N, C-alpha and C positions, 0 to 999 in steps of 0.2 A: 504494500500500500504506500503510495507516494504522499507527499505533504498535502497537496491539494485535496486528495481523496480523504485523508485523515481529518482535515479541518472540516470538510463537508459532513463527514460522519458525526463529529462532535456537535456541529451546528444542528444537525437533524435529529440527534438523539433526544429522547424524552427526559426532561429534567424536573426534579421535584425538590423543593426547598423544605427541609424538615426542621426549621429553626423557629424557636419561640421568639416573640417580640420582647425586646429587652428595654425596659423603661423605668422611670422613677416609680411607676406603679407596679412593676413586677416584684412580687414578694421574694425575698431571699430564703434560703434554707433557715429554719428557725434558729435564732441566735446570731446569725450572720448580719452583715451590714447591708442595708438597702442601697440602691444606686442613688447617688446625689449628683446633680448637674447644676453648675452655676457659671455664669459669664464673669470672667475676670477682666475682660477688656472688650471694647467695641471698636468699630471702624473709626469712630470719631473720638474715642478716648474713654477710659474708665479707670477705676481706682488702682487696678493691679499692674498696669504697665503701659499706659499711654495709648496713642492711636495706632491704627494699622489694620485691625481685623476683628471679627467677632470670634473671640477665643473663649473656650470653656475649660474648666477644671472638673474632672470626674473623681468621685470617691466611691469605691465599690468593693464588694466581695465577689469572687468569681463563681459563687453559687447562684448568682442572679442571671436568669436567662439560660440559653443553651450553652453548655460548657463541657469540657473534657476534664475528668477527674484523673489526675496523673498518679504515678507511683508514689511520689513524695507526699501525697495526701495521707498515706498510711505509713510509709517506710522512708525514713529520712535519707537512706542511702540509695534510693531509687533514682531513675533517670529524671532529669529536669524535662519539662514540657519541650523546651527548645532542642533537647537532645534526642527526641523521638522522631525518627525519619518519617516523612509523609507516606512512604511505602508501608509503614506499620499501621497507618491510620486510614488507608484507602484500599479498596479491593472488593472482590465479590462478596455478596452477603445476602441476607434475607430479612424482611420485615414480617414478623410473625404476630398474628392477631389472636390473643387469648382472652379478649374482653368478655367473651361469653362464658368463660370458665372460672373467672375470679371476681371477687367482690371485696368489700371492705375488710381489711386486715388479712386478705387471703394469702395463701402460700402457693407459688407456682414451682413446678418441677421440670426437669429436662424432658420428661415424657409428655407433658403438656405442650412443650415447644415442638418436639419432633413428630407429634401426632398431627400437626397442622401444616407443617412445611418441611422441606428437606433442608437440613443444616449440614454443611460440609466442613471438613477439617480446614482450618485457616480462615473461615468466614468472619465477616463482621455481622453481628446479630443485633437487630433492633426489635424490641418487644413492645407491642401495642397492647397495653393493659386495658385500654379504654379510659384511663384516668386523666388523659389530656383534656377530657371534657371539663375538668376542674381548673384548667389553666386560665390565668387571669385574662388572656386575650381571646378566649372562646365565649360563645353566647351564654347567657345566664341559664341556670338549671332551676326550673320552677318546681317547687315541692310544697304542697299545702300543709305538710306537717312540719316544715322548717320555719324558723322564726322569720317573720316578714314574708313568708311564702317563697323565699329564694334561698337556695343552698349557699352556705358560706363556703366559698370555693377553696380557700386556703386550707381548710381542715381536710377536705377530700384530697387535695393535691399533695399535701405534705404529711398528714397524720394518719390517713386511713387507707392509703393505696396498698396494693399487694406487694409482696416481696419474695425473693427466692428462698428455696429450701436449702438446708445445709449442703446437700450434694450438688446444688446447681453450679456453684463456682468451681467445684472439683471437676464436674463434667465439662464446663467451659474451658478449663485448663487442659483437660485430656484431649479436647477437640482442637486445641491450639487456636482458639478464637482470638482475633486481634483486639476487638472492641465489643463490649456489651453495652447497648444503649437502651434507654427506657423513656417512655412518654410521660413521666411523672417526676416527683421531686427528688427521688433517690433510687439508685440501682440496688440498694440494700432495703430490706424490710425496715419501715420506720421504727419498729420496736427493737431493732438492732443498731440504733443510732442514739444520740443524746435525747431524742424525742421521748424515749422510754422514761426518762427522769424528769423531763420538762413538763410532760402532760400525763400525769399519773392516771387520770380518769380514762384517757384513751388507751393506756396500757392495760388497765383492768378489763376494758371491753375486748381488747385484742387477745388477752390471755384467756378470757372466758370462751371466746370463739375457738381458740386453739384447743382448749380442754374438750369442748363439745365435738370438734372435728377429729381430733387425734388422741384424746385422752391423756395428754401430756401438759405439764407446765411449760412456760417459756424456756426456763433454764434447762429443762430436760430435753426439749426439742433443739435448742441452740445452746449447748454447754459453753459458758462464756470463754473459758481458756481456749477451747478448741476453735471456737468461732474467731477469736482474736488472732490465733496463729494462722488460720486459713486466710483471713482477709487482709491482715496487716503485715504478714511476713511472706507466706507462700505465694499469694496472688501477685503482689507487686514484683516479687523476684522472678515470676514467670512472665512478666511484662504484659499481663492482661490489664487493660485500662477500661474505664467506664465513661459513657456519655449520658448526660442527664438532661431532662427537659427537651427531648427530641420530639417536636410537635409539627407545626406547619401542615404540610400536605400528607401526613402519615397515613390518613385513612384512604388515600388514593392508591396505595400499593400494599394492601393487606395480603399477607401470605404470598408475597411475590418476591422473586429474586431480583436483585439490582446490583449495579456497581455503586458502592457506598463510599462516601468521602467525608471524613471529619477533619476540618481545617481549624485548629486552634491557633490563637495568638502565641508565638513561640517564646513564652516566658522562660527566663533563666532561673529566677529565684523562687517562683511561686508554685504551689502544689497543684493548682488547677488553672484552667484558662478558658475564657470565652471562646466560642467556636461557631462556625457555620457548618451545618450538616446538610449534605446534598446527596440525592440518589439519582442515578442515571440508568435508563433502560434503552435497549437498542431502538433505532428508528424502524419504522414500518418496512417490512421486507427483509430484515436481517434477524438471524437466529441469536438466541441468548449466548450460546457457547462461543460463537464467532465473535460477538461483541466483547465478551469478557476476555477472550484471547487477545484481541487488539488492544483493549484497555490495559491488560496485564503487561503487554510488551511496550506500551507507550512510555515516554519519559516525561516526568514532571520536573520542570526547572523551578525550584523554589527561590523566588527573588525577594525573600523577606529577611530583614535583619533580625537577629535575636533581640528580644524585648527585655530590658533590664534597667535596674536603677543606675547602671553605668552609662546608659544611652544619653548623650547630650540632647537637650531640648533646643528648640529654636530660640533666638534672642528674646530676652525678657519674658519667656514663658516659664511655667513652674516645672521643675524636674519631678521625676517619679519617686515616690516613697512606698515602702512595703513594710507592714507591721503585722506580725503574727499575733492573733488574739486568742487562738486556741491551739493547743498541742495535744497529741494523742496521750502523752504521758500524764496529763493532768485530768483525765476524764475517767469516769467510773468504768472499771474493767477495760480501759482503752477503747470503749465503744464510741468511737468518734474519729474525726480526721484532723490533721493539721489544717488550719484555716487562717487566711490572711485578709487584711484590709489594704487596698491599694489606693493611691491618690496620685493623679498626674494631670497636667495639661495634655491635650491630645497630640500636639505637633512635635512629637519625638518618635524615633524609630520609624519603621515603614508604616505609612498610614495613607488613607484617602482623604483629601480635602473635599468636604461636601459643599453643596451649593450655598447653604446659609453661613458658611465661614466668611463670605463677603456679601452675600445677597440675602437680606433678611426675609424676603418673601419666598425664598427657594425651599426645596424639599430637604428634610433631614435625611441622614443616611438610612435610617430604618424605613422611611417612606418609599425608597427606591427599590423596585422589584429586582430579584436576582438576575433576571434576563438582561437587565441593563448593565450588569457587572461582568458578563461573560460574552465571548464571541470571537470571531476571527480578528486577527491583528498582526502587527509587525513589531519586530525589534530592529531598530535602526542604530547600527554601531557607527557613531561619528567621532569616536574617541581619538582617532588619528588626525582629526581636523581642528581640535580645540585645545586650548591651554588656559592658563590663569586668566580669568575675567573675559574670556572670549565671547563673541556673539556668534551663534549658529543660525542658519537660515533654512527655509524650506528646500532650497536647492541642494544644500548639503544632505538633507535627509533623503530626498528623492534620488540622489546620486548613489545611495547605497542599498535602497530597497524600494519596491513599488508600493506606494501607499494608495489603497483603494477607498472609495467612498464608504463610510460607515465603519472603518477599521478602528480598533483599539491601537493606540500608538505608544510604544515603549522606546524611549530615547536612552541610549547607552553612551554617556559622555566620558566614561572612564573614571568618574569621580568617586565611585564606590571604593576605589583603591585607598582613598584618604579617610574613609569612614572609621568610626570609633573602634571597631573590632578587627581592623586590618593591621597586619605587621607594619604597613607604611602609613599608619594613621597620622593625620595632620588636621587637627580640628579647625584651626583658623582657616586653612586653605579650603577645607571642605565646606565650611559655613559661609565664608566671605568672598572667596575667589572662584567659585564655580562658574561655568559658562551659563549663558542665558540667551533667550530667543531674540531674533531681530524684530523690527517694528511691524513687519508684514506677516509674522508667524501666526498670530491669533486669527486674523482674517482667513488665512490659508486653512487653519483647522476648521473654521466655520464652513468654508466652501467645500471642504472634504467631508463634512458631517462626521468628524471624528467622534467616536463614542466616549472615550475618556483617554487621558494621557498619563503616562507614568515615566519617571526618570530616576536615575541613580545619583541624584543630588538633593540638597536640602530644600530647594524651592524650584518650582517650574518657571519662576520669574528670574531675570538677572538680579543678583543681589543689589546692584546699584539702581534698580527700579523698585526697591523696597526701602524700609526705614534704615537698612544697613548703610545707605548712602550718607545719612546724617551721623550714624554711629562711628563710621570709619572714613573720615575725609581723605586720609592719605591713600587708602585703597581706591577711593573714587577718583582721585587725581590720576593714579596709575591706569585705571580702567578707561578714563576719558582719553588719555594719551594713546592708549592702544586702539581705541575706537577711531580716532583721527587717522592713525596710521593705516588701519585696515579698511576703513570705509570713507575716509576723508570728511567726516562730519563730527562736530562737537556733540556731546551727550544730549544736551537740551535741544539741539537741532534735530537729532535723529529720534529722540524720545521726548516730545513735549509733555511736560508733567501732567497736564490735565487730561491727556489722552492715554498715556502709557504707564502711569504709576500703577504698580501691581497689575500689569497688563493682563496676564493669563488668568488672574483671579477676577478682576472687575469686568473685563470684557468677555470672558468665556463662561463664567458661572451662570449668568442670566440666560445663556443659550443652552444650558444643561450639559456643558462640556467641563467636567471637573478633572482633577488630576491626583495621582498618587506620587508621594515624595519619599525619598530615602530608600529606594529599591537597592537591593544588594544581593549577597549570596551568589546564586547561580548566574546572575546577569553578567558577572565578570568574565565568564567564558562563553557566553552565548553569542553566536555569530548573527549578523544581519539575516533576516529572512521572515517568512510568514509562520505564524504559530496560532494555536487556539489559546486564548488568554483569559484568565479569570481573576477577579478580586473577590475573595471570600471573606466578607466583613461581618463583624457582629451586627445583628439587626437592631441597632440602637435607635430608638424612636425619637428621642429628643436631641441627639448628638449632631453637632455641626460638622464633625469629621469623625473618622474612626480607624482603628487598627484592624488588621486582618491578616490573611495569608494571600500572597500574590504569586500566581503560578502561570507559567507558560508550558503548554503541552505540545509535544511533537511525537510523530510516529516512531515506533520501535524498529529495530533492525529486522 
């Protein structure tokens, strides 16, 4: 299969977004921190850092919204989220619907799963318990016996959902499953978590049901020491990880196999991470096995920088902090997870600038459907044509790759070499001296109907068309001299301030053309050419911009 055929296959494949909406209204796991969003600056200026952009600070626990529970949630020596290769989080799998077999506090077994669908060794398994009906972003559930006539959904979602039997995780490890995902608050039974102690009345109800169904107490069915050893030592050492709050289009693929992809933000320090979960099925006319074979041989170029407290933020933005508020060792019988609270401004590490970052009436990240984040596109390697403070042009881009109408455009300037995690790291050069676009670039993007732009530098704008011009007058003088030499024009002659200040932000965002910044990783070795490209972002409903996983796909050998 050649590149064009592969891109057409990916474009025609059926795609399902299995991601819960992540909002200030999304309840976290009980005891964790809710998502907080506040503006610390606006385009015209605000208390936190002067004028320039609509910038937000987020404070959150990673149990809010769809997320991957990593090995370090249980076992401190496990792999960091950033160290889990995407091949361990993507692959063939199955979404199994057991909603007709389980109810409040129910126990599901491997037999319940395998009686409804074929589960193969090495699969990703997503379990549809039916309890996504209690997700905050789903319609209300009316019940005349409930207070107010409406179910209080957080109780169903977090306290009453079913969970796995003792032998379930043993079976999952024997099957070498990559990921087990669920459509509710936890992949564990809620009564095998701190909820057992936080909500004693619900535990009494759960144990009474267990006694009625199995004739055993909770500790007889789930011996605490054995359960702890299984989930907190054996499971993470086997590299089995969990995905929680997997919702979205889940009911559209009941008991069906699919190519499943879990794309977490690549955290270095934190135990769990926000994720986008996606399922793909073959286009009409292609068999499942052929599709899986093609996807299995395809190469995923992960263009995402590791996400860390070490990652430098953009000028006058808040850096990231991580605080663990709960550790396994401090909980009853260790029945819990390591859990952290994170705080950061969004414009650090690899992220997508959203429309409302500069356009207040634009869409938030979470309002933009998945299909606008994926599609055919190009990587344009112009790294041999640019240097400190250079200006690049549409002609340079089109000299290395054919850019088609509607493409996603990824620019490779070579500046990822100077990023924070590179052996050649040069933070000043990376932030202040990266190349930027010519004055005709934005109109060219509009004419080409570019879907979105990505690049391996800290901004899609030239730094001297941002507030950096005022912060760094010496660098501006150097850039101006270079511009005169290369183009024969003074800076303000080529870039009149009222037309080109933050050009790609202010001129393109109202057109729906946004951009990803700080791409890195595999982009360093990616040649110019056509690819199928995806930005798999957390579905953040109020966020002006967002982190995610940025991937270019190409056919296998």
